[in-house]
N, C-alpha and C positions, 0 to 999 in steps of 0.2 A: 503494499499500499504506499502510495506517496503522499506526502504531507509538505505543507508550504509554510516556511517560517519567514520571519521578518528579515530583511537585507542587513547583514552586518557589516562592521566596518571593513573596508577594501583591504586593510592590512591585516587581517586576522590569517594567519597562516592555516590555521587549523580547517578552515573553511574553504580552503581552496582545492579546486578539482585537479585530478591528475591527468584529465584528457589532454592531448595533444593535437595539433592541427594535422589535417590529412591534405595530401597533395591532389590537385585537380586533375582528373583523367580526361575530362571532354567539356568544351564550353557549355554552359548553362543554356538551357531552352528560353524562350521568349516569356516574359514575365506575366503572370496571370493578374488582372486587376482586382479581381473579387477576392476577399478574404476566404480562406479555408481553414479546416481544422484537421489536425493529427490527434487521436486519442490513443493513449498508452494505457492498456489495461493490465493490472495485477491479478493475481489469483484471488479467487473469491474468499473473503474473510468475514469474520464478525466478531461483535464484542463478546464479553464472557456471558452475557445474558442472551445471547442470540442475536441481538439487533444488529443490522448491517451498518458498518462504518461508513461517515460519509465519504463519497467520491470527490476527487479533485475536479475542477472543470477542466475540460480538454483545452490545450493550447490554440490560440488563434493566430494564424499567420497572416502576414500581408500578401505573400505571392504563394502559390501552389507549386512553383518551381522547387525541385529538389536537387541539390548539388552538394559538393564537399562543404561549402560554407554553411548551408542549412543544416548538415549532419553535425557540424562542429558546434552549431549553436544549440541543438537539441542536447548535446552532451554537456555543454558548459553552463546551460541554464540552470541545471541542478545545484550549481554552486551559488552562494548568496554573497560572496567576497568579490572585490575587484578582480583579484588575480585569478580567481576560478572563472568568474563570468566571461572573462576575454582569453582564456586559456585556449591556445590553438589558432583562435580567430584570425588574427592578424597574418599569421603565415598562411593560412587557407585563402584568405582574400587575395594576397599578392600572388599565390598559386594560379588564381583565377586569371590575374592580369597576364601571367605569363602565357597562359594558354590563349589568349587573345580577348577574354571576357571581361572587359574594363568599362562596362556600364550595366550595373546591377543594384538592385535595391531589396533587402529582406529585413523582416522584423517578426517578433513573435511577443505574444502577451498572454499572461495567465490570469483569466478573469476570477472573481471571488467565487467561491463554490456554489453560491445561490444565483449566480447570473449565467444565463444560456448564451452561448455564442452569437445568436441573431440581435438578442437584446444589447449585448456588449456592443455590438456595431452599431446598432441604432442609437447607442447613447453617445456617439461621436468622440469615442476614445478607442479608435482603430489602432491597430499596432502601428501603422505608418507615422502616427503621431509622435512616436518616440523619437525619430530622426531630429538630430540637433537640440534635444531636449532632456537629455539623460543627465542624472545627478553625477554620473561617473562618464567621462567621454574621452576619447582618444582620435586624433586625426593626423594623417600623414599627407603631405603634399609633395609630389614628385614632379618636376619639370625637366623635359627632354631638352637637348641642344636646338631641336627643331621648334621649341616653343610650345609643345603639348603638354597641357599639366593634367595630371591623374590625381585624384584626390579620393583617400578613404577615411570613413568615418564609422566609429563604434560608439553606440550609446547603451547605457544601461540604468535602470532604475528596479525597485523592488518587484514589480510585477511584469517586467518587460525587457527585451533586448533587441537592439536594431543595428544593422550593418548597411553600409551604401559604398558604392564606387561609381563616380562620374569621371568622364575625360571631356577635355575641351576640343579633342580633335582624334584622328586616327593615329595608332601606333604602327610602326613598322615591326617585323620580326626582332631585330636587334633591340629596339627599344623596350619591347614586351618583355624579352629575356633579361636584360638589365635590370628592369624593375623586379622581376621574379626572383632574381638572384638576391635581393635583399630581404626575401621572405623571413629567413630566420633571424636575420638581425633585427628586424621590426619587431618579431615575436619577443626576441632577448630583451627589448627596450621595453615592452609592455610587462613582462614577467618581473623585470628589475623594480618596476613601481609598484608590483603587486606585493612585494614582500613586507614582512612586519615592519622592518627598518627599510625604507626606500633606498634603492640603488639605482644609479645612472649608468645604465649598460647600452652605450652608443658605439662600441667599437665596431658591430656588424653594419650598422647603417654607414658608417664612414668608409666602409667599403665600396661605395657606388662608383660606377665606371665614370670617370670626368670626360671621357671621350665621346660618351653618348648621353649622360645626364648632367644637366647643368646645376640643380639644385634639390636639396631634400630639406623638408621642414617637418617637425614633430611638435604636436601639441598635446598634453594630457592634463586633465583637471579632475581632480578626485574629491570626493566629499568625505572627510574622516569624521565618522559617527562616534561621538564620545561626549564628555562633559568638560567643557563646551564642544560644540561641534566646530570644526574648521575646514579648510580647503587647502590641498596641495596642488600645485601646479608645476609643470615642467615644460619648457619650451627649448626646442633645439633647431638649428639652421646651418647647414653647410654648403658651400659651394666652390668655385674654383679660387676664390680670393680669401673668403672669409668664413669662419665657423664661430658659433656661439652657442651657449648653453646658459639659460636661466632657471633656477629652481627656488621655489618658495613654498614654506610649510611651517607645521607647528614647532620644528626644531630652530628654523632659521632661513636664512636666505644664501644663495649662491649665485655668482655671475662670472662668467669666463668668456673671453673673446680671443681668438687667435687669427692673426693676419698672416696668410700664406702666400700673399701676392709678391713678395720680395724673394723670388726664388734664388737670386744669387748669393744670399746671405745663408741658405740653408746648408747644413753638412750631411755628410754620409749616414746611412742608418746606424753605423756603428758609434758615429759621433752623437747622433740624435740620442740614442739609447744611454750613453754615459750622462748626457746633460739631464735627460728624464730621471735617471736614478738619483742624480744629485738633487733634484728638485723634490722628488719623493722623500729624500732625507731632511730636506729643509721643512716641508709640511709636517713631518713627524715630529720634528724638533719643536716648531712651534706650537702643535697641539699638545705636545707633554709639558712644554713650559707653562702655557697659558690654559690647561685644563680644557682643551677644546671639545666640542661634542664630536664623538667618535664617527657618528654617522655622517655628519656633516663633512668632516676631513676626508672620509671615505669617498665621499661622492666628488669632492674636488679632485682627489687622487685619479679617480676612475675617469672623470671627464677630461681632465688635463692630459692623460696619457692617449685617450681614445682622439680627441681633436687635434693632437700632433702626429697621429699614426698615419696619416697619408700624404704628408707633407713631404716632398721629395726634391733634392736638388737637381739641377739640369745634368743630364748624362755626361755631357761635354764639359769639362772644367773651365776650358778656355773660351767656351762659348759666351756670347752676350745674350742672357735670357731677355725675353720680350718685356718682362716686368722689372728688369734690373737697372740701373742707372750706369754703372761702370762694369767692366770686366775686372774682376777681383783677382788678386795675385795670393800666391800661397801666404805672404806675410800678411796680407789683410785677413784671411780666413781664420789665421791663427788666433786672432783676438776675439773670435765670434764663438758663441756657444754651439751654433749649429741648428738651434731651434728658430721657428718662426717667432716672430714678435707677439707679445700677448700682454694680457691684463686680467688678473683674478681676483676675486674677493670673496670671503665667506664672513657671514654677520650671524652670529649666534642669537637667538631670542633671549632678551634680557629677563632675568628673573631676580625677586627681590626675597631671598630666602630666610631673612633675619627680621622678624616682626619688631623686635626691640631696637633696631637702628636702621631705618627705611632709607638712609642714604647709601647703604652698602648694597651693591648689585653685583650679580654673577654674569659675566659676559665674556664673549671672545670676538674679536674682530681682527681679521687677518688679510693683508693685501699684498699682492707681489705682482711685478710687471717687468717686462724688457721692451727696450726700445731701440732701432737701429737707424742711424742717419747716414746717408750718403749724400756728400755735397762737392762743390767745385765746378769750375767752368769746363773741364776737359778732363780726359783720362790722366793725362800727365800731371794735373793739378787737382787731384782728387783728395778726399779725406774720408774716412770712414769711422764711425764713432758707435759703440754699443753701450748703454746703460741698463743695469738691473738693479732693482729696489724691492725691498720687502719692509713691511712695518706690521708690528703686533700691538694690539691694545687688549689687554684681558684683565680680569679680576674675578676672584673666586674666594670660598670660605674653606677651611681645612680642619678636620678635627685635631685636637691636641694628642689624641691616642691613635697610632696607626692601625687601620683595620676596623675602628670603631665607628660607625656612621654617626654623622653630625645631624642632631634633631635640634634645632634653634626655635626656641617659644619665647613668650613674655617673661618667663620664669628665669631669674638670674642663675638658677642652677644648671641651666642649660647653656649657657653662656661662656663656653670654653672652647675657644677656637683661635685660628689665625687667620686674617683676613689680607690676601695678597692683591697688589696691584702691579700690573706687568707693563712696561712701556719698552719696546726693543725696535730697532730699526738697523737696516744694513744696505749697502750699495756697492755696485761695482761699475767702474767707468774706465773704457778701454778704447783708446784712439790711435790711429795712424794717420800720418799726412804725408803728402807728396808735392815736390817742387821740381819742375823740369824733368819729371819722371823719376825722380830719387827720392827714396825715403828719408825725410828730415825730421820727423817726429813719430814716437812711438811710445806709448806710456800705459800704465795700468794703476789705477788708484782704487783701493778698496777700504771701506770704512764699516765699523759696526759700533753700535752704542746699545748699552742695557741699562736698565733701571727696574729694581725691584723694591716697593715698599710693602713691608710687612708689619702689621699690628697685631700683638697678642693679647687676648683677653681670657682672664680667669675669673670665674663667678661673676661675670659682667664688667669687671674693673680691668682697664687698660694697664698691662705689665710692661709692655715695650712697644716702641715705635721706632722702626729702623728703616732706612732706605740705603740700597747698595747699588751704586753706579758701576758701570763698566765702560771702557772704549777701547777700540782697536782701530788703527790706522796704519796703511802701509802705501806707499808711492814707489814704483818701479819704473826706471828708464828701460825700455825694452829695445832700445837701438842696438844694445851689445848682442841681442838675441836674433833680432830681425834684420839688422843693417848689414851691408856686405862686409866680407872679410877684408881685413886691412892687408894691403901689399907688403911683402917683405917678411911675412910670418914665416918662422922657421920650425924645423924639426916636426913637421905635421904634413902628412901626404894629402892631396886633394881628396882622395877617398875618405881618409878619416875626418877631414874637415866637414864634409857632406853628411857623414853618419852622425858627427857631433851636433851639426845643425839639426838633422831630423829629431833627434832625442830631445833638443833644446825647444823645438817648436812643438813638440809632443807634450812636454811637461807644461808649456804654457797654455795650450788648449785646456788643461785640466786646472792651471792656476785662475783662469779668467771666470770661471763658474762661480756665482754668488755664494758666499760663505756668511751665513747669518750669524754663527758661532764659530770662528774660524780657529780650528787647532785647539780649542779648550773645551773642558766640560763645562756645561751651563754653570754660570756663576763665578768661574775662575777666569778673568779677562785680563787683557793687557792695557797697559797705558798708552798713549799716543807714541807711535813708533818714531824714531829719529830719521833723518833723510836716508835715501839709499845710499850703500857704498858704490865703489867704482864699477862693481860687477853688475849693477842694476838691481840687487837684491836688497830690500830694506832690511836694516838691523830691527830687532825687536827687544823690548824691555824684558828684562828676567823677570 
């Protein structure tokens, strides 16, 4: 016997269905305009006293057409959570597009047990009314290089489910195939948002073929059913030049933009992987130091990696890319991270966990960015500059006893804690400049500052108030590394000089990466470093 329960929170993993999408084997038939019904009968049963149990109303369908999408809808409708309701549907819909069926509409609704299908339709609450009106909804828009836009939409609410595919024109086989190849990535993005802790899973969608598809856009809006109710939204967009992610929810918000238009500044896959690993470390350090929300930081790491995944440098290193200003030499690329320019920010929802002191808040705000500038009137008079920056502002309460949860109330007996306020920043500024085709300037400046203000309370009384500052600064003259070898050098073969230069430039590529906490454990910092020595390496204070 089937029973109908209220729609639970979209993020309840226990309610998720295990059904997965099915591949479409044939294009759907023409759509039927009048509603139809499918009745699934279970074995006869009765109550203990012999009375027949109430029968659920049959599902009312928008169209009588039955295809793989309709089958997936029938299976997923049994789930009442967002993740289960859309399980397999995104993949099945793009499977239809791959087979050439890119105009379809289907919806189903479960009438109340006391309502017959005919009365249901006559009441002007037909299944088709769900399109665009779901409490939970996902839409995917894909535009081809030829200008055709295909839009997929999924809508769900307690008693119904609706899907639709529309296209602004006809697709050729190559375009249909390129869209269908994103089916798994689309489903992964939906399933990621359906987890108890939302996850941004965009790596699959980022693998779109830029020779066939011009852009991919995703929007998801989900109602979180709790006390109080809230809404979580995700927006993603990617094209040949720009990629962006925006998330907003109960935990906080995230914004990320990646500019992949300057292909000349991009490094090899190995170079990018090293830079990505370095930034993953930076994000983890910031989260640990500022007690950032683990879910938000995980979304930053996942989206940061995904949006950089398909950015590739030109195959010919000496070629002038269409979007580049100048042809860059090896000395130029040595000061670059290899990543596309970006800006990212995470802002955790502010909480006031101490009712006795309303001015104390728990929060986490983190920003990080990279900007590359190419300037000069000609190739021989060019300059390249890359700036990286990060900033952390955080505050949190911590128990005086490790492992013992902090429960602050208006009772002074509960007021035993430390209150931390963090203000950190870091920057890296690398530059090269040419005059008459000769390298005349090459430098790297890196700075970092840290401040932690800690107030300790015991039984509601302030016992200590301490601020710990820290600063780090280094300025390197890179001409000895990047400039030409001096004539008259002895005791070194040309081959040895070439090998030494390769090693020095390889080490420099690691050194230019942003270091929020350079070379020291958090809290152990250096004073401002003295000027660089003759070898171009700055001396540091003990």
